CHARMM-style PDB file with segment names, atoms N, HN, CA, C and O in Angstrom:
ATOM      1  N   MET     1      65.791  98.154 119.816  1.00  0.00      PROA
ATOM      2  CA  MET     1      65.832  97.655 119.239  1.00  0.00      PROA
ATOM      3  C   MET     1      66.121  96.135 119.056  1.00  0.00      PROA
ATOM      4  O   MET     1      66.503  95.087 119.577  1.00  0.00      PROA
ATOM      5  N   GLU     2      65.690  96.735 118.004  1.00  0.00      PROA
ATOM      6  HN  GLU     2      65.380  97.587 117.581  1.00  0.00      PROA
ATOM      7  CA  GLU     2      66.238  94.478 118.060  1.00  0.00      PROA
ATOM      8  C   GLU     2      67.522  94.070 116.911  1.00  0.00      PROA
ATOM      9  O   GLU     2      67.807  94.542 115.810  1.00  0.00      PROA
ATOM     10  N   ASN     3      68.107  93.001 117.718  1.00  0.00      PROA
ATOM     11  HN  ASN     3      67.875  92.618 118.613  1.00  0.00      PROA
ATOM     12  CA  ASN     3      70.194  92.759 116.962  1.00  0.00      PROA
ATOM     13  C   ASN     3      68.373  91.646 116.051  1.00  0.00      PROA
ATOM     14  O   ASN     3      67.281  91.087 116.148  1.00  0.00      PROA
ATOM     15  N   ILE     4      69.589  92.151 115.247  1.00  0.00      PROA
ATOM     16  HN  ILE     4      70.477  92.606 115.168  1.00  0.00      PROA
ATOM     17  CA  ILE     4      69.108  90.639 114.017  1.00  0.00      PROA
ATOM     18  C   ILE     4      70.188  90.250 113.412  1.00  0.00      PROA
ATOM     19  O   ILE     4      70.915  90.925 112.684  1.00  0.00      PROA
ATOM     20  N   PHE     5      70.276  89.323 113.668  1.00  0.00      PROA
ATOM     21  HN  PHE     5      69.685  88.774 114.259  1.00  0.00      PROA
ATOM     22  CA  PHE     5      71.450  88.022 113.732  1.00  0.00      PROA
ATOM     23  C   PHE     5      71.030  86.844 112.681  1.00  0.00      PROA
ATOM     24  O   PHE     5      70.131  86.021 112.856  1.00  0.00      PROA
ATOM     25  N   LEU     6      71.982  86.968 111.430  1.00  0.00      PROA
ATOM     26  HN  LEU     6      72.712  87.636 111.288  1.00  0.00      PROA
ATOM     27  CA  LEU     6      72.318  86.431 110.342  1.00  0.00      PROA
ATOM     28  C   LEU     6      72.878  85.271 110.565  1.00  0.00      PROA
ATOM     29  O   LEU     6      73.790  85.186 111.388  1.00  0.00      PROA
ATOM     30  N   PHE     7      72.361  84.024 109.768  1.00  0.00      PROA
ATOM     31  HN  PHE     7      71.620  84.093 109.099  1.00  0.00      PROA
ATOM     32  CA  PHE     7      72.632  82.284 110.596  1.00  0.00      PROA
ATOM     33  C   PHE     7      72.052  82.152 112.064  1.00  0.00      PROA
ATOM     34  O   PHE     7      72.858  81.893 112.958  1.00  0.00      PROA
ATOM     35  N   ASN     8      70.926  82.284 112.329  1.00  0.00      PROA
ATOM     36  HN  ASN     8      70.271  82.494 111.603  1.00  0.00      PROA
ATOM     37  CA  ASN     8      70.517  82.686 114.148  1.00  0.00      PROA
ATOM     38  C   ASN     8      69.396  81.810 113.766  1.00  0.00      PROA
ATOM     39  O   ASN     8      68.194  82.065 113.847  1.00  0.00      PROA
ATOM     40  N   PHE     9      70.379  79.967 113.028  1.00  0.00      PROA
ATOM     41  HN  PHE     9      71.355  79.760 112.963  1.00  0.00      PROA
ATOM     42  CA  PHE     9      68.687  78.841 113.362  1.00  0.00      PROA
ATOM     43  C   PHE     9      69.467  78.057 113.725  1.00  0.00      PROA
ATOM     44  O   PHE     9      70.691  77.938 113.683  1.00  0.00      PROA
ATOM     45  N   PHE    10      68.374  77.331 114.219  1.00  0.00      PROA
ATOM     46  HN  PHE    10      67.379  77.428 114.253  1.00  0.00      PROA
ATOM     47  CA  PHE    10      69.331  76.132 114.870  1.00  0.00      PROA
ATOM     48  C   PHE    10      67.283  75.368 114.750  1.00  0.00      PROA
ATOM     49  O   PHE    10      66.162  75.876 114.718  1.00  0.00      PROA
ATOM     50  N   GLY    11      68.147  73.255 114.712  1.00  0.00      PROA
ATOM     51  HN  GLY    11      69.057  72.842 114.738  1.00  0.00      PROA
ATOM     52  CA  GLY    11      66.562  73.143 115.715  1.00  0.00      PROA
ATOM     53  C   GLY    11      66.272  72.044 113.547  1.00  0.00      PROA
ATOM     54  O   GLY    11      66.965  71.284 112.872  1.00  0.00      PROA
ATOM     55  N   PRO    12      65.420  72.446 113.454  1.00  0.00      PROA
ATOM     56  CA  PRO    12      64.044  72.200 111.881  1.00  0.00      PROA
ATOM     57  C   PRO    12      64.840  72.647 111.405  1.00  0.00      PROA
ATOM     58  O   PRO    12      65.702  71.838 111.061  1.00  0.00      PROA
ATOM     59  N   GLU    13      65.135  74.164 111.049  1.00  0.00      PROA
ATOM     60  HN  GLU    13      64.435  74.821 111.328  1.00  0.00      PROA
ATOM     61  CA  GLU    13      65.172  75.182 109.892  1.00  0.00      PROA
ATOM     62  C   GLU    13      67.074  74.650 110.153  1.00  0.00      PROA
ATOM     63  O   GLU    13      67.453  74.781 108.989  1.00  0.00      PROA
ATOM     64  N   MET    14      68.037  74.289 110.755  1.00  0.00      PROA
ATOM     65  HN  MET    14      67.729  74.182 111.700  1.00  0.00      PROA
ATOM     66  CA  MET    14      69.184  73.655 110.513  1.00  0.00      PROA
ATOM     67  C   MET    14      69.014  72.035 109.045  1.00  0.00      PROA
ATOM     68  O   MET    14      69.483  72.027 107.907  1.00  0.00      PROA
ATOM     69  N   LEU    15      68.276  71.050 109.676  1.00  0.00      PROA
ATOM     70  HN  LEU    15      67.895  71.057 110.600  1.00  0.00      PROA
ATOM     71  CA  LEU    15      67.577  70.237 109.307  1.00  0.00      PROA
ATOM     72  C   LEU    15      67.578  70.579 107.663  1.00  0.00      PROA
ATOM     73  O   LEU    15      68.470  70.295 106.864  1.00  0.00      PROA
ATOM     74  N   VAL    16      66.519  71.161 107.439  1.00  0.00      PROA
ATOM     75  HN  VAL    16      65.794  71.392 108.089  1.00  0.00      PROA
ATOM     76  CA  VAL    16      65.817  72.080 106.171  1.00  0.00      PROA
ATOM     77  C   VAL    16      67.017  72.216 105.250  1.00  0.00      PROA
ATOM     78  O   VAL    16      67.093  71.774 104.104  1.00  0.00      PROA
ATOM     79  N   VAL    17      68.193  73.075 106.097  1.00  0.00      PROA
ATOM     80  HN  VAL    17      68.131  73.434 107.028  1.00  0.00      PROA
ATOM     81  CA  VAL    17      69.459  73.989 105.154  1.00  0.00      PROA
ATOM     82  C   VAL    17      70.398  72.335 104.841  1.00  0.00      PROA
ATOM     83  O   VAL    17      70.786  72.055 103.707  1.00  0.00      PROA
ATOM     84  N   LEU    18      70.584  71.594 105.796  1.00  0.00      PROA
ATOM     85  HN  LEU    18      70.268  71.821 106.718  1.00  0.00      PROA
ATOM     86  CA  LEU    18      71.213  70.694 105.366  1.00  0.00      PROA
ATOM     87  C   LEU    18      70.410  69.559 104.483  1.00  0.00      PROA
ATOM     88  O   LEU    18      71.122  68.759 103.876  1.00  0.00      PROA
ATOM     89  N   PHE    19      69.020  69.432 104.367  1.00  0.00      PROA
ATOM     90  HN  PHE    19      68.442  70.083 104.860  1.00  0.00      PROA
ATOM     91  CA  PHE    19      68.372  68.782 103.210  1.00  0.00      PROA
ATOM     92  C   PHE    19      68.385  68.969 101.932  1.00  0.00      PROA
ATOM     93  O   PHE    19      68.145  68.109 101.084  1.00  0.00      PROA
ATOM     94  N   ALA    20      68.756  70.471 101.686  1.00  0.00      PROA
ATOM     95  HN  ALA    20      68.950  71.169 102.375  1.00  0.00      PROA
ATOM     96  CA  ALA    20      68.795  71.288 100.603  1.00  0.00      PROA
ATOM     97  C   ALA    20      69.670  71.264 100.002  1.00  0.00      PROA
ATOM     98  O   ALA    20      69.640  71.374  98.776  1.00  0.00      PROA
ATOM     99  N   ILE    21      70.968  71.077 100.850  1.00  0.00      PROA
ATOM    100  HN  ILE    21      70.993  70.988 101.846  1.00  0.00      PROA
ATOM    101  CA  ILE    21      72.925  70.999 100.575  1.00  0.00      PROA
ATOM    102  C   ILE    21      72.619  69.732 100.167  1.00  0.00      PROA
ATOM    103  O   ILE    21      73.431  69.629  99.248  1.00  0.00      PROA
ATOM    104  N   LEU    22      72.023  68.681 100.192  1.00  0.00      PROA
ATOM    105  HN  LEU    22      71.363  68.765 100.939  1.00  0.00      PROA
ATOM    106  CA  LEU    22      72.522  67.420 100.127  1.00  0.00      PROA
ATOM    107  C   LEU    22      71.934  66.958  98.689  1.00  0.00      PROA
ATOM    108  O   LEU    22      72.668  66.501  97.813  1.00  0.00      PROA
ATOM    109  N   LEU    23      70.461  67.133  98.528  1.00  0.00      PROA
ATOM    110  HN  LEU    23      69.865  67.505  99.240  1.00  0.00      PROA
ATOM    111  CA  LEU    23      69.702  67.884  97.934  1.00  0.00      PROA
ATOM    112  C   LEU    23      71.194  68.812  95.954  1.00  0.00      PROA
ATOM    113  O   LEU    23      71.722  68.601  94.862  1.00  0.00      PROA
ATOM    114  N   LEU    24      71.006  69.509  96.793  1.00  0.00      PROA
ATOM    115  HN  LEU    24      70.577  69.681  97.680  1.00  0.00      PROA
ATOM    116  CA  LEU    24      71.398  70.481  95.749  1.00  0.00      PROA
ATOM    117  C   LEU    24      73.235  69.717  95.066  1.00  0.00      PROA
ATOM    118  O   LEU    24      73.616  69.630  93.899  1.00  0.00      PROA
ATOM    119  N   PHE    25      73.944  69.317  96.318  1.00  0.00      PROA
ATOM    120  HN  PHE    25      73.635  69.387  97.267  1.00  0.00      PROA
ATOM    121  CA  PHE    25      75.194  68.995  95.831  1.00  0.00      PROA
ATOM    122  C   PHE    25      75.154  67.767  95.627  1.00  0.00      PROA
ATOM    123  O   PHE    25      76.049  67.524  94.817  1.00  0.00      PROA
ATOM    124  N   GLY    26      74.253  66.206  96.095  1.00  0.00      PROA
ATOM    125  HN  GLY    26      73.526  66.403  96.753  1.00  0.00      PROA
ATOM    126  CA  GLY    26      74.626  64.836  96.406  1.00  0.00      PROA
ATOM    127  C   GLY    26      75.804  64.175  97.031  1.00  0.00      PROA
ATOM    128  O   GLY    26      76.905  64.203  96.481  1.00  0.00      PROA
ATOM    129  N   GLY    27      75.567  63.501  98.325  1.00  0.00      PROA
ATOM    130  HN  GLY    27      74.673  63.478  98.772  1.00  0.00      PROA
ATOM    131  CA  GLY    27      76.358  62.824  98.872  1.00  0.00      PROA
ATOM    132  C   GLY    27      78.019  62.879  97.856  1.00  0.00      PROA
ATOM    133  O   GLY    27      78.984  63.557  98.207  1.00  0.00      PROA
ATOM    134  N   LYS    28      77.993  62.280  96.999  1.00  0.00      PROA
ATOM    135  HN  LYS    28      77.209  61.729  96.715  1.00  0.00      PROA
ATOM    136  CA  LYS    28      79.317  62.053  96.275  1.00  0.00      PROA
ATOM    137  C   LYS    28      80.032  63.678  96.508  1.00  0.00      PROA
ATOM    138  O   LYS    28      81.249  63.712  96.686  1.00  0.00      PROA
ATOM    139  N   LYS    29      79.098  65.253  96.500  1.00  0.00      PROA
ATOM    140  HN  LYS    29      78.109  65.226  96.356  1.00  0.00      PROA
ATOM    141  CA  LYS    29      80.746  66.038  96.009  1.00  0.00      PROA
ATOM    142  C   LYS    29      80.066  66.988  97.325  1.00  0.00      PROA
ATOM    143  O   LYS    29      79.783  68.186  97.302  1.00  0.00      PROA
ATOM    144  N   ILE    30      79.982  66.433  97.963  1.00  0.00      PROA
ATOM    145  HN  ILE    30      80.211  65.460  97.981  1.00  0.00      PROA
ATOM    146  CA  ILE    30      79.513  67.302  99.501  1.00  0.00      PROA
ATOM    147  C   ILE    30      80.865  66.929 100.546  1.00  0.00      PROA
ATOM    148  O   ILE    30      81.095  67.788 101.396  1.00  0.00      PROA
ATOM    149  N   PRO    31      81.700  65.800 100.535  1.00  0.00      PROA
ATOM    150  CA  PRO    31      82.882  65.920 101.166  1.00  0.00      PROA
ATOM    151  C   PRO    31      83.575  66.326 100.139  1.00  0.00      PROA
ATOM    152  O   PRO    31      84.655  66.382 100.727  1.00  0.00      PROA
ATOM    153  N   GLU    32      83.970  66.855  98.420  1.00  0.00      PROA
ATOM    154  HN  GLU    32      83.092  66.810  97.942  1.00  0.00      PROA
ATOM    155  CA  GLU    32      84.574  67.777  97.766  1.00  0.00      PROA
ATOM    156  C   GLU    32      84.237  69.224  98.167  1.00  0.00      PROA
ATOM    157  O   GLU    32      85.162  70.020  98.010  1.00  0.00      PROA
ATOM    158  N   LEU    33      83.394  69.578  98.524  1.00  0.00      PROA
ATOM    159  HN  LEU    33      82.643  68.930  98.651  1.00  0.00      PROA
ATOM    160  CA  LEU    33      83.078  70.511  98.761  1.00  0.00      PROA
ATOM    161  C   LEU    33      83.735  70.433 100.062  1.00  0.00      PROA
ATOM    162  O   LEU    33      84.825  71.001 100.142  1.00  0.00      PROA
ATOM    163  N   MET    34      83.214  69.748 101.256  1.00  0.00      PROA
ATOM    164  HN  MET    34      82.329  69.286 101.191  1.00  0.00      PROA
ATOM    165  CA  MET    34      83.885  70.112 102.707  1.00  0.00      PROA
ATOM    166  C   MET    34      85.773  70.420 102.172  1.00  0.00      PROA
ATOM    167  O   MET    34      86.287  71.479 102.535  1.00  0.00      PROA
ATOM    168  N   ARG    35      86.448  69.605 101.498  1.00  0.00      PROA
ATOM    169  HN  ARG    35      86.031  68.746 101.204  1.00  0.00      PROA
ATOM    170  CA  ARG    35      87.779  69.968 101.277  1.00  0.00      PROA
ATOM    171  C   ARG    35      87.575  71.567 100.872  1.00  0.00      PROA
ATOM    172  O   ARG    35      87.326  72.328 101.807  1.00  0.00      PROA
ATOM    173  N   GLY    36      87.668  72.140  99.482  1.00  0.00      PROA
ATOM    174  HN  GLY    36      87.869  71.522  98.722  1.00  0.00      PROA
ATOM    175  CA  GLY    36      87.700  73.378  99.199  1.00  0.00      PROA
ATOM    176  C   GLY    36      87.303  74.304 100.751  1.00  0.00      PROA
ATOM    177  O   GLY    36      88.014  75.153 101.289  1.00  0.00      PROA
ATOM    178  N   ILE    37      86.285  73.927 101.090  1.00  0.00      PROA
ATOM    179  HN  ILE    37      85.708  73.238 100.652  1.00  0.00      PROA
ATOM    180  CA  ILE    37      86.300  74.774 102.193  1.00  0.00      PROA
ATOM    181  C   ILE    37      87.650  74.792 103.007  1.00  0.00      PROA
ATOM    182  O   ILE    37      88.364  75.779 103.184  1.00  0.00      PROA
ATOM    183  N   GLY    38      87.856  73.553 103.454  1.00  0.00      PROA
ATOM    184  HN  GLY    38      87.277  72.751 103.311  1.00  0.00      PROA
ATOM    185  CA  GLY    38      89.027  73.678 104.943  1.00  0.00      PROA
ATOM    186  C   GLY    38      90.242  74.184 103.936  1.00  0.00      PROA
ATOM    187  O   GLY    38      90.962  75.106 104.320  1.00  0.00      PROA
ATOM    188  N   LYS    39      90.439  73.632 102.770  1.00  0.00      PROA
ATOM    189  HN  LYS    39      89.854  72.884 102.458  1.00  0.00      PROA
ATOM    190  CA  LYS    39      91.360  74.640 102.224  1.00  0.00      PROA
ATOM    191  C   LYS    39      91.397  76.142 101.772  1.00  0.00      PROA
ATOM    192  O   LYS    39      92.483  76.666 101.525  1.00  0.00      PROA
ATOM    193  N   GLY    40      90.502  76.674 101.688  1.00  0.00      PROA
ATOM    194  HN  GLY    40      89.619  76.249 101.889  1.00  0.00      PROA
ATOM    195  CA  GLY    40      90.072  77.919 101.295  1.00  0.00      PROA
ATOM    196  C   GLY    40      89.892  78.976 102.531  1.00  0.00      PROA
ATOM    197  O   GLY    40      89.856  80.201 102.407  1.00  0.00      PROA
ATOM    198  N   ILE    41      89.782  78.189 103.827  1.00  0.00      PROA
ATOM    199  HN  ILE    41      89.811  77.194 103.928  1.00  0.00      PROA
ATOM    200  CA  ILE    41      90.271  78.726 105.374  1.00  0.00      PROA
ATOM    201  C   ILE    41      91.618  78.810 105.961  1.00  0.00      PROA
ATOM    202  O   ILE    41      91.949  79.758 106.673  1.00  0.00      PROA
ATOM    203  N   ARG    42      92.610  77.562 105.593  1.00  0.00      PROA
ATOM    204  HN  ARG    42      92.340  76.792 105.015  1.00  0.00      PROA
ATOM    205  CA  ARG    42      93.626  77.299 105.698  1.00  0.00      PROA
ATOM    206  C   ARG    42      93.974  78.132 104.773  1.00  0.00      PROA
ATOM    207  O   ARG    42      94.044  79.104 105.524  1.00  0.00      PROA
ATOM    208  N   GLU    43      94.338  78.688 103.438  1.00  0.00      PROA
ATOM    209  HN  GLU    43      94.281  77.898 102.828  1.00  0.00      PROA
ATOM    210  CA  GLU    43      95.154  79.566 102.463  1.00  0.00      PROA
ATOM    211  C   GLU    43      95.064  81.630 103.300  1.00  0.00      PROA
ATOM    212  O   GLU    43      95.870  82.557 103.380  1.00  0.00      PROA
ATOM    213  N   PHE    44      93.216  81.347 103.835  1.00  0.00      PROA
ATOM    214  HN  PHE    44      92.561  80.594 103.769  1.00  0.00      PROA
ATOM    215  CA  PHE    44      92.847  82.463 104.224  1.00  0.00      PROA
ATOM    216  C   PHE    44      93.420  82.954 106.324  1.00  0.00      PROA
ATOM    217  O   PHE    44      93.271  83.746 107.255  1.00  0.00      PROA
ATOM    218  N   ASN    45      93.854  82.148 106.020  1.00  0.00      PROA
ATOM    219  HN  ASN    45      93.975  81.504 105.264  1.00  0.00      PROA
ATOM    220  CA  ASN    45      94.043  81.979 107.566  1.00  0.00      PROA
ATOM    221  C   ASN    45      95.922  82.294 107.919  1.00  0.00      PROA
ATOM    222  O   ASN    45      96.519  82.793 108.874  1.00  0.00      PROA
ATOM    223  N   ALA    46      96.560  81.426 105.974  1.00  0.00      PROA
ATOM    224  HN  ALA    46      96.075  81.021 105.199  1.00  0.00      PROA
ATOM    225  CA  ALA    46      97.681  81.698 106.257  1.00  0.00      PROA
ATOM    226  C   ALA    46      98.205  82.998 105.700  1.00  0.00      PROA
ATOM    227  O   ALA    46      99.343  83.452 105.817  1.00  0.00      PROA
ATOM    228  N   ALA    47      97.361  83.416 105.192  1.00  0.00      PROA
ATOM    229  HN  ALA    47      96.436  83.047 105.098  1.00  0.00      PROA
ATOM    230  CA  ALA    47      98.064  85.577 104.154  1.00  0.00      PROA
ATOM    231  C   ALA    47      97.388  86.040 105.796  1.00  0.00      PROA
ATOM    232  O   ALA    47      98.003  86.809 106.534  1.00  0.00      PROA
ATOM    233  N   ARG    48      96.556  85.657 106.030  1.00  0.00      PROA
ATOM    234  HN  ARG    48      96.056  85.032 105.430  1.00  0.00      PROA
ATOM    235  CA  ARG    48      96.099  86.776 107.373  1.00  0.00      PROA
ATOM    236  C   ARG    48      97.645  86.484 108.580  1.00  0.00      PROA
ATOM    237  O   ARG    48      98.296  87.469 108.929  1.00  0.00      PROA
ATOM    238  N   SER    49      97.917  85.497 108.926  1.00  0.00      PROA
ATOM    239  HN  SER    49      97.389  84.697 108.642  1.00  0.00      PROA
ATOM    240  CA  SER    49      99.230  85.442 110.222  1.00  0.00      PROA
ATOM    241  C   SER    49     100.405  85.782 108.871  1.00  0.00      PROA
ATOM    242  O   SER    49     101.455  86.342 109.187  1.00  0.00      PROA
ATOM    243  N   SER    50     100.225  85.507 107.759  1.00  0.00      PROA
ATOM    244  HN  SER    50      99.372  85.052 107.503  1.00  0.00      PROA
ATOM    245  CA  SER    50     101.820  86.859 107.302  1.00  0.00      PROA
ATOM    246  C   SER    50     101.328  88.769 107.449  1.00  0.00      PROA
ATOM    247  O   SER    50     102.021  89.651 107.955  1.00  0.00      PROA
ATOM    248  N   LEU    51      99.977  88.915 106.834  1.00  0.00      PROA
ATOM    249  HN  LEU    51      99.413  88.198 106.423  1.00  0.00      PROA
ATOM    250  CA  LEU    51      99.989  89.893 107.033  1.00  0.00      PROA
ATOM    251  C   LEU    51     100.394  90.467 108.808  1.00  0.00      PROA
ATOM    252  O   LEU    51     101.033  91.268 109.489  1.00  0.00      PROA
ATOM    253  N   GLU    52      99.907  89.884 108.811  1.00  0.00      PROA
ATOM    254  HN  GLU    52      99.387  89.233 108.258  1.00  0.00      PROA
ATOM    255  CA  GLU    52      99.812  89.838 111.006  1.00  0.00      PROA
ATOM    256  C   GLU    52     100.859  90.603 111.550  1.00  0.00      PROA
ATOM    257  O   GLU    52     100.896  91.671 112.161  1.00  0.00      PROA
ATOM    258  N   SER    53     102.230  89.279 110.941  1.00  0.00      PROA
ATOM    259  HN  SER    53     102.200  88.411 110.445  1.00  0.00      PROA
ATOM    260  CA  SER    53     103.647  89.527 110.812  1.00  0.00      PROA
ATOM    261  C   SER    53     104.295  90.589 110.028  1.00  0.00      PROA
ATOM    262  O   SER    53     105.055  91.329 110.651  1.00  0.00      PROA
ATOM    263  N   GLU    54     104.142  90.776 108.881  1.00  0.00      PROA
ATOM    264  HN  GLU    54     103.524  90.174 108.374  1.00  0.00      PROA
ATOM    265  CA  GLU    54     104.690  92.049 108.479  1.00  0.00      PROA
ATOM    266  C   GLU    54     104.162  93.025 108.434  1.00  0.00      PROA
ATOM    267  O   GLU    54     104.390  94.045 107.784  1.00  0.00      PROA
ATOM    268  N   LEU    55     103.317  92.736 109.221  1.00  0.00      PROA
ATOM    269  HN  LEU    55     103.132  91.908 109.749  1.00  0.00      PROA
ATOM    270  CA  LEU    55     102.530  94.543 110.271  1.00  0.00      PROA
ATOM    271  C   LEU    55     103.397  94.551 111.051  1.00  0.00      PROA
ATOM    272  O   LEU    55     104.251  95.223 110.472  1.00  0.00      PROA
ATOM    273  N   LYS    56     104.155  94.018 112.828  1.00  0.00      PROA
ATOM    274  HN  LYS    56     103.461  93.473 113.298  1.00  0.00      PROA
ATOM    275  CA  LYS    56     104.258  93.777 113.436  1.00  0.00      PROA
ATOM    276  C   LYS    56     105.920  93.766 112.968  1.00  0.00      PROA
ATOM    277  O   LYS    56     106.617  93.213 113.818  1.00  0.00      PROA
ATOM    278  N   GLU    57     106.476  94.140 112.088  1.00  0.00      PROA
ATOM    279  HN  GLU    57     105.909  94.590 111.397  1.00  0.00      PROA
ATOM    280  CA  GLU    57     107.804  93.740 112.081  1.00  0.00      PROA
ATOM    281  C   GLU    57     108.109  94.902 111.576  1.00  0.00      PROA
ATOM    282  O   GLU    57     109.280  95.283 111.582  1.00  0.00      PROA
ATOM    283  N   GLY    58     106.684  95.970 110.840  1.00  0.00      PROA
ATOM    284  HN  GLY    58     105.733  95.661 110.836  1.00  0.00      PROA
ATOM    285  CA  GLY    58     106.790  97.040 110.677  1.00  0.00      PROA
ATOM    286  C   GLY    58     106.779  98.013 111.394  1.00  0.00      PROA
ATOM    287  O   GLY    58     107.641  98.880 111.253  1.00  0.00      PROA
ATOM    288  N   MET    59     105.602  98.134 112.536  1.00  0.00      PROA
ATOM    289  HN  MET    59     104.901  97.430 112.650  1.00  0.00      PROA
ATOM    290  CA  MET    59     105.398  99.049 113.927  1.00  0.00      PROA
ATOM    291  C   MET    59     107.373  98.473 114.501  1.00  0.00      PROA
ATOM    292  O   MET    59     108.029  99.493 114.709  1.00  0.00      PROA
ATOM    293  N   ARG    60     107.944  97.586 114.657  1.00  0.00      PROA
ATOM    294  HN  ARG    60     107.410  96.757 114.488  1.00  0.00      PROA
ATOM    295  CA  ARG    60     109.310  97.316 115.543  1.00  0.00      PROA
ATOM    296  C   ARG    60     109.722  98.056 114.340  1.00  0.00      PROA
ATOM    297  O   ARG    60     108.690  98.704 114.165  1.00  0.00      PROA
ATOM    298  N   GLU    61     110.533  98.421 113.365  1.00  0.00      PROA
ATOM    299  HN  GLU    61     111.371  97.894 113.507  1.00  0.00      PROA
ATOM    300  CA  GLU    61     110.912  98.874 112.294  1.00  0.00      PROA
ATOM    301  C   GLU    61     111.067 100.246 112.503  1.00  0.00      PROA
ATOM    302  O   GLU    61     112.139 100.812 112.712  1.00  0.00      PROA
ATOM    303  N   ALA    62     109.756 100.859 112.429  1.00  0.00      PROA
ATOM    304  HN  ALA    62     108.885 100.399 112.260  1.00  0.00      PROA
ATOM    305  CA  ALA    62     109.533 102.288 112.746  1.00  0.00      PROA
ATOM    306  C   ALA    62     109.810 102.871 114.471  1.00  0.00      PROA
ATOM    307  O   ALA    62     110.407 103.828 114.965  1.00  0.00      PROA
ATOM    308  N   GLU    63     109.213 101.997 114.873  1.00  0.00      PROA
ATOM    309  HN  GLU    63     108.728 101.220 114.472  1.00  0.00      PROA
ATOM    310  CA  GLU    63     109.963 102.562 116.588  1.00  0.00      PROA
ATOM    311  C   GLU    63     111.636 102.248 116.168  1.00  0.00      PROA
ATOM    312  O   GLU    63     112.330 103.061 115.557  1.00  0.00      PROA
ATOM    313  N   ARG    64     112.012 101.168 116.542  1.00  0.00      PROA
ATOM    314  HN  ARG    64     111.448 100.508 117.038  1.00  0.00      PROA
ATOM    315  CA  ARG    64     113.588 101.422 115.711  1.00  0.00      PROA
ATOM    316  C   ARG    64     114.013 102.474 115.856  1.00  0.00      PROA
ATOM    317  O   ARG    64     114.685 103.123 116.659  1.00  0.00      PROA
ATOM    318  N   LYS    65     113.357 102.597 114.641  1.00  0.00      PROA
ATOM    319  HN  LYS    65     112.812 102.070 113.989  1.00  0.00      PROA
ATOM    320  CA  LYS    65     114.434 104.190 113.620  1.00  0.00      PROA
ATOM    321  C   LYS    65     113.925 105.686 114.946  1.00  0.00      PROA
ATOM    322  O   LYS    65     114.625 106.636 115.297  1.00  0.00      PROA
ATOM    323  N   GLU    66     112.859 105.421 115.267  1.00  0.00      PROA
ATOM    324  HN  GLU    66     112.291 104.649 114.982  1.00  0.00      PROA
ATOM    325  CA  GLU    66     112.582 106.676 115.965  1.00  0.00      PROA
ATOM    326  C   GLU    66     113.296 107.026 117.311  1.00  0.00      PROA
ATOM    327  O   GLU    66     113.579 108.145 117.738  1.00  0.00      PROA
ATOM    328  N   LEU    67     113.513 105.839 117.860  1.00  0.00      PROA
ATOM    329  HN  LEU    67     113.283 104.930 117.512  1.00  0.00      PROA
ATOM    330  CA  LEU    67     114.573 105.684 118.372  1.00  0.00      PROA
ATOM    331  C   LEU    67     115.835 106.256 118.289  1.00  0.00      PROA
ATOM    332  O   LEU    67     116.047 107.200 119.050  1.00  0.00      PROA
ATOM    333  N   GLU    68     116.533 105.978 117.700  1.00  0.00      PROA
ATOM    334  HN  GLU    68     116.361 105.211 117.082  1.00  0.00      PROA
ATOM    335  CA  GLU    68     117.823 106.598 116.692  1.00  0.00      PROA
ATOM    336  C   GLU    68     117.893 107.486 116.322  1.00  0.00      PROA
ATOM    337  O   GLU    68     118.811 108.265 116.575  1.00  0.00      PROA
ATOM    338  N   GLU    69     116.721 107.758 115.404  1.00  0.00      PROA
ATOM    339  HN  GLU    69     115.975 107.124 115.199  1.00  0.00      PROA
ATOM    340  CA  GLU    69     116.484 109.782 115.988  1.00  0.00      PROA
ATOM    341  C   GLU    69     116.585 110.749 117.243  1.00  0.00      PROA
ATOM    342  O   GLU    69     116.945 111.917 117.390  1.00  0.00      PROA
ATOM    343  N   LYS    70     116.163 109.867 117.986  1.00  0.00      PROA
ATOM    344  HN  LYS    70     115.870 108.918 117.867  1.00  0.00      PROA
ATOM    345  CA  LYS    70     116.416 110.632 119.458  1.00  0.00      PROA
ATOM    346  C   LYS    70     117.699 110.762 119.902  1.00  0.00      PROA
ATOM    347  O   LYS    70     118.388 111.751 120.154  1.00  0.00      PROA
ATOM    348  N   GLN    71     117.961 109.210 119.971  1.00  0.00      PROA
ATOM    349  HN  GLN    71     117.402 108.407 119.767  1.00  0.00      PROA
ATOM    350  CA  GLN    71     119.448 109.035 120.111  1.00  0.00      PROA
ATOM    351  C   GLN    71     120.126 110.316 119.386  1.00  0.00      PROA
ATOM    352  O   GLN    71     120.781 111.106 120.066  1.00  0.00      PROA
ATOM    353  N   ASN    72     119.969 110.492 118.101  1.00  0.00      PROA
ATOM    354  HN  ASN    72     119.437 109.850 117.549  1.00  0.00      PROA
ATOM    355  CA  ASN    72     120.890 111.324 117.683  1.00  0.00      PROA
ATOM    356  C   ASN    72     121.206 112.665 117.914  1.00  0.00      PROA
ATOM    357  O   ASN    72     122.197 113.339 117.634  1.00  0.00      PROA
ATOM    358  N   LYS    73     120.137 112.916 118.495  1.00  0.00      PROA
ATOM    359  HN  LYS    73     119.331 112.369 118.723  1.00  0.00      PROA
ATOM    360  CA  LYS    73     119.454 114.216 118.452  1.00  0.00      PROA
ATOM    361  C   LYS    73     120.008 114.335 120.329  1.00  0.00      PROA
ATOM    362  O   LYS    73     121.123 114.757 120.634  1.00  0.00      PROA
ATOM    363  N   ASP    74     119.503 114.110 120.832  1.00  0.00      PROA
ATOM    364  HN  ASP    74     118.597 113.767 120.583  1.00  0.00      PROA
ATOM    365  CA  ASP    74     120.543 114.132 122.158  1.00  0.00      PROA
ATOM    366  C   ASP    74     121.752 114.252 121.840  1.00  0.00      PROA
ATOM    367  O   ASP    74     122.242 115.307 122.240  1.00  0.00      PROA
ATOM    368  N   ALA    75     122.731 113.299 121.030  1.00  0.00      PROA
ATOM    369  HN  ALA    75     122.332 112.442 120.705  1.00  0.00      PROA
ATOM    370  CA  ALA    75     123.732 113.190 121.027  1.00  0.00      PROA
ATOM    371  C   ALA    75     124.577 114.872 120.976  1.00  0.00      PROA
ATOM    372  OT1 ALA    75     125.806 114.946 120.966  1.00  0.00      PROA
TER     373      ALA     75
END
C-alpha cells in the first residue's frame, strides 16, 4: 500500500507555490500575512498549554481525592 503524503513537495514544486503566493498576495501583503499566521500559532500554542496544565491539575486533584478516600476507609 502506498503512503500518501500531503504537502510532500520540494524543489520546483515549491518554487511554483511560492510564485503563486507572490502573485496572489503581492510583495507588500506577505509580511502582514506571515505576522497573522505567527500570531495565530502563538495563540494556539498558548491555549494548548493552558488546557494541558488544567488537565494535569485535574488529574492530580482526582488522585488526591482518591488517596484521601482510601485513607478514610482504612482508618
